[in-house]
Backbone as XML, in Angstrom:
<?xml version="1.0"?>
<chain id="A" units="angstrom">
  <residue number="1" name="MET">
    <atom name="N" x="24.480" y="8.369" z="46.009"/>
    <atom name="CA" x="23.741" y="7.172" z="45.448"/>
    <atom name="C" x="23.958" y="6.724" z="43.833"/>
  </residue>
  <residue number="2" name="ASN">
    <atom name="N" x="24.331" y="5.518" z="43.627"/>
    <atom name="CA" x="24.690" y="5.106" z="42.289"/>
    <atom name="C" x="23.686" y="4.311" z="41.777"/>
  </residue>
  <residue number="3" name="SER">
    <atom name="N" x="23.704" y="4.463" z="40.581"/>
    <atom name="CA" x="22.462" y="3.477" z="39.440"/>
    <atom name="C" x="23.090" y="3.062" z="38.299"/>
  </residue>
  <residue number="4" name="PHE">
    <atom name="N" x="22.462" y="2.066" z="37.992"/>
    <atom name="CA" x="22.740" y="1.489" z="36.658"/>
    <atom name="C" x="21.473" y="0.925" z="36.171"/>
  </residue>
  <residue number="5" name="SER">
    <atom name="N" x="21.425" y="0.679" z="34.745"/>
    <atom name="CA" x="20.171" y="0.117" z="34.154"/>
    <atom name="C" x="20.410" y="-1.157" z="33.103"/>
  </residue>
  <residue number="6" name="ILE">
    <atom name="N" x="19.672" y="-2.303" z="33.222"/>
    <atom name="CA" x="20.273" y="-3.401" z="32.162"/>
    <atom name="C" x="18.611" y="-3.939" z="31.637"/>
  </residue>
  <residue number="7" name="THR">
    <atom name="N" x="18.791" y="-3.891" z="30.331"/>
    <atom name="CA" x="17.436" y="-4.488" z="29.722"/>
    <atom name="C" x="18.006" y="-5.712" z="29.181"/>
  </residue>
  <residue number="8" name="VAL">
    <atom name="N" x="16.872" y="-6.755" z="29.556"/>
    <atom name="CA" x="16.683" y="-8.019" z="29.323"/>
    <atom name="C" x="15.496" y="-8.518" z="28.440"/>
  </residue>
  <residue number="9" name="GLY">
    <atom name="N" x="15.648" y="-9.348" z="27.632"/>
    <atom name="CA" x="14.376" y="-9.761" z="27.184"/>
    <atom name="C" x="13.492" y="-10.770" z="28.021"/>
  </residue>
  <residue number="10" name="ARG">
    <atom name="N" x="12.419" y="-10.838" z="27.617"/>
    <atom name="CA" x="11.104" y="-11.321" z="28.592"/>
    <atom name="C" x="11.538" y="-12.631" z="29.183"/>
  </residue>
  <residue number="11" name="LEU">
    <atom name="N" x="12.092" y="-13.593" z="28.405"/>
    <atom name="CA" x="12.698" y="-14.943" z="29.011"/>
    <atom name="C" x="13.426" y="-14.794" z="29.867"/>
  </residue>
  <residue number="12" name="LEU">
    <atom name="N" x="14.382" y="-13.768" z="30.041"/>
    <atom name="CA" x="15.616" y="-13.620" z="30.962"/>
    <atom name="C" x="15.234" y="-12.883" z="32.297"/>
  </residue>
  <residue number="13" name="CYS">
    <atom name="N" x="13.794" y="-12.062" z="32.351"/>
    <atom name="CA" x="13.701" y="-11.302" z="33.321"/>
    <atom name="C" x="13.537" y="-11.919" z="34.687"/>
  </residue>
  <residue number="14" name="GLY">
    <atom name="N" x="13.045" y="-13.197" z="34.470"/>
    <atom name="CA" x="13.081" y="-13.758" z="35.915"/>
    <atom name="C" x="14.098" y="-14.083" z="36.577"/>
  </residue>
  <residue number="15" name="THR">
    <atom name="N" x="15.293" y="-14.470" z="35.794"/>
    <atom name="CA" x="16.589" y="-14.840" z="36.313"/>
    <atom name="C" x="17.279" y="-13.476" z="36.885"/>
  </residue>
  <residue number="16" name="VAL">
    <atom name="N" x="16.938" y="-12.434" z="36.495"/>
    <atom name="CA" x="17.563" y="-11.098" z="37.123"/>
    <atom name="C" x="16.744" y="-10.640" z="37.943"/>
  </residue>
  <residue number="17" name="ARG">
    <atom name="N" x="15.681" y="-11.047" z="38.118"/>
    <atom name="CA" x="14.741" y="-10.576" z="39.467"/>
    <atom name="C" x="15.268" y="-11.451" z="40.351"/>
  </residue>
  <residue number="18" name="ASP">
    <atom name="N" x="15.363" y="-12.897" z="40.420"/>
    <atom name="CA" x="15.794" y="-13.463" z="41.254"/>
    <atom name="C" x="16.890" y="-13.197" z="41.740"/>
  </residue>
  <residue number="19" name="TYR">
    <atom name="N" x="17.850" y="-12.893" z="40.872"/>
    <atom name="CA" x="19.262" y="-12.430" z="41.355"/>
    <atom name="C" x="19.356" y="-11.173" z="42.156"/>
  </residue>
  <residue number="20" name="LEU">
    <atom name="N" x="18.400" y="-10.185" z="42.103"/>
    <atom name="CA" x="18.607" y="-8.994" z="42.695"/>
    <atom name="C" x="17.768" y="-9.127" z="43.999"/>
  </residue>
  <residue number="21" name="ASP">
    <atom name="N" x="16.803" y="-10.136" z="43.734"/>
    <atom name="CA" x="16.270" y="-10.330" z="45.305"/>
    <atom name="C" x="17.239" y="-11.112" z="46.152"/>
  </residue>
  <residue number="22" name="LYS">
    <atom name="N" x="17.791" y="-11.873" z="45.587"/>
    <atom name="CA" x="18.867" y="-12.670" z="46.491"/>
    <atom name="C" x="19.888" y="-11.708" z="47.141"/>
  </residue>
  <residue number="23" name="ARG">
    <atom name="N" x="20.319" y="-10.909" z="46.330"/>
    <atom name="CA" x="21.348" y="-9.837" z="46.619"/>
    <atom name="C" x="20.484" y="-9.050" z="47.911"/>
  </residue>
  <residue number="24" name="LYS">
    <atom name="N" x="19.486" y="-8.554" z="47.719"/>
    <atom name="CA" x="18.778" y="-7.868" z="48.834"/>
    <atom name="C" x="18.632" y="-8.945" z="50.064"/>
  </residue>
  <residue number="25" name="PHE">
    <atom name="N" x="18.253" y="-9.927" z="49.730"/>
    <atom name="CA" x="17.917" y="-11.237" z="50.832"/>
    <atom name="C" x="19.619" y="-11.262" z="51.619"/>
  </residue>
  <residue number="26" name="LEU">
    <atom name="N" x="20.555" y="-11.210" z="51.029"/>
    <atom name="CA" x="21.880" y="-11.290" z="51.804"/>
    <atom name="C" x="22.520" y="-9.981" z="52.359"/>
  </residue>
  <residue number="27" name="GLY">
    <atom name="N" x="21.534" y="-8.944" z="52.069"/>
    <atom name="CA" x="21.750" y="-7.588" z="52.969"/>
    <atom name="C" x="22.560" y="-6.623" z="51.693"/>
  </residue>
  <residue number="28" name="ALA">
    <atom name="N" x="22.380" y="-6.727" z="50.773"/>
    <atom name="CA" x="22.941" y="-5.793" z="49.702"/>
    <atom name="C" x="21.891" y="-4.553" z="49.884"/>
  </residue>
  <residue number="29" name="ASP">
    <atom name="N" x="22.765" y="-3.444" z="49.953"/>
    <atom name="CA" x="21.998" y="-1.713" z="50.080"/>
    <atom name="C" x="21.682" y="-1.688" z="48.416"/>
  </residue>
  <residue number="30" name="ILE">
    <atom name="N" x="20.623" y="-2.389" z="48.286"/>
    <atom name="CA" x="20.348" y="-1.902" z="46.764"/>
    <atom name="C" x="18.704" y="-1.892" z="46.486"/>
  </residue>
  <residue number="31" name="GLU">
    <atom name="N" x="18.136" y="-1.153" z="46.059"/>
    <atom name="CA" x="16.756" y="-1.230" z="45.357"/>
    <atom name="C" x="16.611" y="-1.227" z="44.148"/>
  </residue>
  <residue number="32" name="TYR">
    <atom name="N" x="15.469" y="-1.924" z="43.431"/>
    <atom name="CA" x="15.421" y="-1.913" z="41.761"/>
    <atom name="C" x="14.027" y="-1.542" z="41.533"/>
  </residue>
  <residue number="33" name="HIS">
    <atom name="N" x="14.064" y="-1.161" z="40.024"/>
    <atom name="CA" x="12.555" y="-1.127" z="39.732"/>
    <atom name="C" x="12.547" y="-1.792" z="38.315"/>
  </residue>
  <residue number="34" name="GLU">
    <atom name="N" x="11.719" y="-2.664" z="38.311"/>
    <atom name="CA" x="11.226" y="-3.458" z="36.777"/>
    <atom name="C" x="10.358" y="-2.859" z="36.139"/>
  </residue>
  <residue number="35" name="SER">
    <atom name="N" x="10.581" y="-2.394" z="34.769"/>
    <atom name="CA" x="9.524" y="-1.994" z="33.974"/>
    <atom name="C" x="8.787" y="-2.763" z="33.597"/>
  </residue>
  <residue number="36" name="ARG">
    <atom name="N" x="7.581" y="-2.688" z="32.769"/>
    <atom name="CA" x="6.778" y="-3.756" z="32.106"/>
    <atom name="C" x="7.074" y="-3.484" z="30.831"/>
  </residue>
  <residue number="37" name="GLY">
    <atom name="N" x="6.791" y="-4.676" z="29.957"/>
    <atom name="CA" x="7.043" y="-4.636" z="28.629"/>
    <atom name="C" x="6.573" y="-6.230" z="28.053"/>
  </residue>
  <residue number="38" name="LEU">
    <atom name="N" x="6.254" y="-6.188" z="27.160"/>
    <atom name="CA" x="5.802" y="-7.370" z="26.362"/>
    <atom name="C" x="6.803" y="-8.101" z="25.747"/>
  </residue>
  <residue number="39" name="ILE">
    <atom name="N" x="7.890" y="-7.495" z="25.289"/>
    <atom name="CA" x="9.109" y="-8.110" z="24.611"/>
    <atom name="C" x="10.376" y="-7.930" z="25.510"/>
  </residue>
  <residue number="40" name="TYR">
    <atom name="N" x="10.793" y="-7.012" z="26.286"/>
    <atom name="CA" x="11.745" y="-6.712" z="27.000"/>
    <atom name="C" x="11.528" y="-6.203" z="28.247"/>
  </residue>
  <residue number="41" name="ARG">
    <atom name="N" x="12.052" y="-6.024" z="29.170"/>
    <atom name="CA" x="12.031" y="-5.182" z="30.584"/>
    <atom name="C" x="13.598" y="-4.696" z="30.703"/>
  </residue>
  <residue number="42" name="THR">
    <atom name="N" x="13.195" y="-3.582" z="31.515"/>
    <atom name="CA" x="14.372" y="-2.852" z="31.799"/>
    <atom name="C" x="14.458" y="-2.691" z="33.622"/>
  </residue>
  <residue number="43" name="PHE">
    <atom name="N" x="15.626" y="-3.231" z="33.992"/>
    <atom name="CA" x="15.786" y="-2.998" z="35.439"/>
    <atom name="C" x="16.699" y="-1.833" z="35.554"/>
  </residue>
  <residue number="44" name="THR">
    <atom name="N" x="16.054" y="-0.644" z="36.763"/>
    <atom name="CA" x="17.144" y="0.182" z="36.858"/>
    <atom name="C" x="17.407" y="-0.134" z="38.467"/>
  </residue>
  <residue number="45" name="VAL">
    <atom name="N" x="18.562" y="-0.150" z="38.843"/>
    <atom name="CA" x="18.925" y="-0.687" z="40.226"/>
    <atom name="C" x="19.836" y="0.666" z="41.054"/>
  </residue>
  <residue number="46" name="LYS">
    <atom name="N" x="19.634" y="0.992" z="42.116"/>
    <atom name="CA" x="20.373" y="2.090" z="42.941"/>
    <atom name="C" x="20.923" y="1.429" z="44.060"/>
  </residue>
  <residue number="47" name="GLY">
    <atom name="N" x="21.947" y="2.138" z="44.660"/>
    <atom name="CA" x="22.250" y="1.612" z="45.739"/>
    <atom name="C" x="23.591" y="2.390" z="45.800"/>
  </residue>
  <residue number="48" name="ASP">
    <atom name="N" x="24.146" y="1.655" z="47.173"/>
    <atom name="CA" x="25.685" y="2.206" z="47.554"/>
    <atom name="C" x="26.376" y="1.128" z="48.169"/>
  </residue>
  <residue number="49" name="GLY">
    <atom name="N" x="27.668" y="1.137" z="48.111"/>
    <atom name="CA" x="28.658" y="0.472" z="49.069"/>
    <atom name="C" x="28.721" y="-0.834" z="48.150"/>
  </residue>
  <residue number="50" name="ASP">
    <atom name="N" x="29.549" y="-2.047" z="48.759"/>
    <atom name="CA" x="30.154" y="-3.045" z="48.566"/>
    <atom name="C" x="29.036" y="-3.881" z="47.368"/>
  </residue>
  <residue number="51" name="GLY">
    <atom name="N" x="27.808" y="-3.989" z="48.205"/>
    <atom name="CA" x="26.583" y="-4.871" z="47.861"/>
    <atom name="C" x="26.362" y="-4.283" z="46.465"/>
  </residue>
  <residue number="52" name="PHE">
    <atom name="N" x="26.211" y="-3.175" z="45.974"/>
    <atom name="CA" x="25.948" y="-2.391" z="44.852"/>
    <atom name="C" x="27.056" y="-2.547" z="43.836"/>
  </residue>
  <residue number="53" name="ALA">
    <atom name="N" x="28.350" y="-2.649" z="44.085"/>
    <atom name="CA" x="29.228" y="-2.697" z="43.217"/>
    <atom name="C" x="29.557" y="-4.231" z="42.724"/>
  </residue>
  <residue number="54" name="LYS">
    <atom name="N" x="29.057" y="-5.356" z="43.493"/>
    <atom name="CA" x="28.902" y="-6.811" z="43.351"/>
    <atom name="C" x="27.817" y="-7.115" z="42.676"/>
  </residue>
  <residue number="55" name="ALA">
    <atom name="N" x="26.846" y="-6.661" z="42.818"/>
    <atom name="CA" x="25.727" y="-6.823" z="42.023"/>
    <atom name="C" x="25.850" y="-6.082" z="40.680"/>
  </residue>
  <residue number="56" name="PHE">
    <atom name="N" x="26.238" y="-4.916" z="40.429"/>
    <atom name="CA" x="26.740" y="-4.352" z="39.342"/>
    <atom name="C" x="27.600" y="-4.758" z="38.302"/>
  </residue>
  <residue number="57" name="ASN">
    <atom name="N" x="28.676" y="-5.595" z="39.079"/>
    <atom name="CA" x="29.978" y="-6.429" z="38.546"/>
    <atom name="C" x="29.501" y="-7.834" z="37.799"/>
  </residue>
  <residue number="58" name="GLU">
    <atom name="N" x="28.512" y="-8.386" z="38.712"/>
    <atom name="CA" x="28.231" y="-9.583" z="38.273"/>
    <atom name="C" x="26.942" y="-9.822" z="37.587"/>
  </residue>
  <residue number="59" name="LEU">
    <atom name="N" x="26.287" y="-8.568" z="37.316"/>
    <atom name="CA" x="25.153" y="-9.086" z="36.344"/>
    <atom name="C" x="25.773" y="-8.604" z="35.186"/>
  </residue>
  <residue number="60" name="MET">
    <atom name="N" x="26.886" y="-7.399" z="34.959"/>
    <atom name="CA" x="27.638" y="-7.083" z="33.770"/>
    <atom name="C" x="28.511" y="-8.442" z="33.099"/>
  </residue>
  <residue number="61" name="MET">
    <atom name="N" x="29.242" y="-9.175" z="33.912"/>
    <atom name="CA" x="29.660" y="-10.054" z="33.521"/>
    <atom name="C" x="28.616" y="-11.299" z="33.079"/>
  </residue>
  <residue number="62" name="TRP">
    <atom name="N" x="27.347" y="-11.580" z="33.727"/>
    <atom name="CA" x="26.620" y="-12.311" z="33.294"/>
    <atom name="C" x="26.044" y="-11.870" z="31.790"/>
  </residue>
  <residue number="63" name="ALA">
    <atom name="N" x="25.772" y="-10.550" z="31.491"/>
    <atom name="CA" x="25.192" y="-9.902" z="30.528"/>
    <atom name="C" x="26.184" y="-10.250" z="28.970"/>
  </residue>
  <residue number="64" name="ASN">
    <atom name="N" x="27.372" y="-10.165" z="29.429"/>
    <atom name="CA" x="28.229" y="-10.769" z="28.710"/>
    <atom name="C" x="28.397" y="-12.046" z="28.026"/>
  </residue>
  <residue number="65" name="SER">
    <atom name="N" x="28.618" y="-12.807" z="29.024"/>
    <atom name="CA" x="28.509" y="-14.335" z="28.879"/>
    <atom name="C" x="27.229" y="-14.732" z="28.224"/>
  </residue>
  <residue number="66" name="VAL">
    <atom name="N" x="26.177" y="-13.927" z="28.391"/>
    <atom name="CA" x="25.027" y="-14.415" z="27.721"/>
    <atom name="C" x="24.950" y="-14.034" z="26.412"/>
  </residue>
  <residue number="67" name="GLU">
    <atom name="N" x="25.290" y="-13.013" z="26.227"/>
    <atom name="CA" x="25.463" y="-12.209" z="24.902"/>
    <atom name="C" x="26.633" y="-13.081" z="23.847"/>
  </residue>
  <residue number="68" name="GLU">
    <atom name="N" x="27.690" y="-13.614" z="24.375"/>
    <atom name="CA" x="28.540" y="-14.695" z="23.524"/>
    <atom name="C" x="28.208" y="-15.816" z="23.069"/>
  </residue>
  <residue number="69" name="GLN">
    <atom name="N" x="27.247" y="-16.306" z="23.664"/>
    <atom name="CA" x="26.637" y="-17.518" z="23.243"/>
    <atom name="C" x="25.960" y="-17.681" z="22.008"/>
  </residue>
  <residue number="70" name="PRO">
    <atom name="N" x="26.582" y="-18.629" z="21.091"/>
    <atom name="CA" x="25.694" y="-18.805" z="19.895"/>
    <atom name="C" x="24.372" y="-18.908" z="19.766"/>
  </residue>
</chain>
């Protein structure tokens, strides 16, 4: 079982949650836990297979693109 964590600000956590729920709905073999926090939240995602790899790659590309915006 593979896992990764991503921490996002409170205003972006809905976007990450919606994305992970969509991946699960489409059949990805993933589960996630969302921490509770006032300023930021950490999503810990675990799973196997192509669905997990796709979720990891897409979230990392999204995080890098958000980070680069002025």
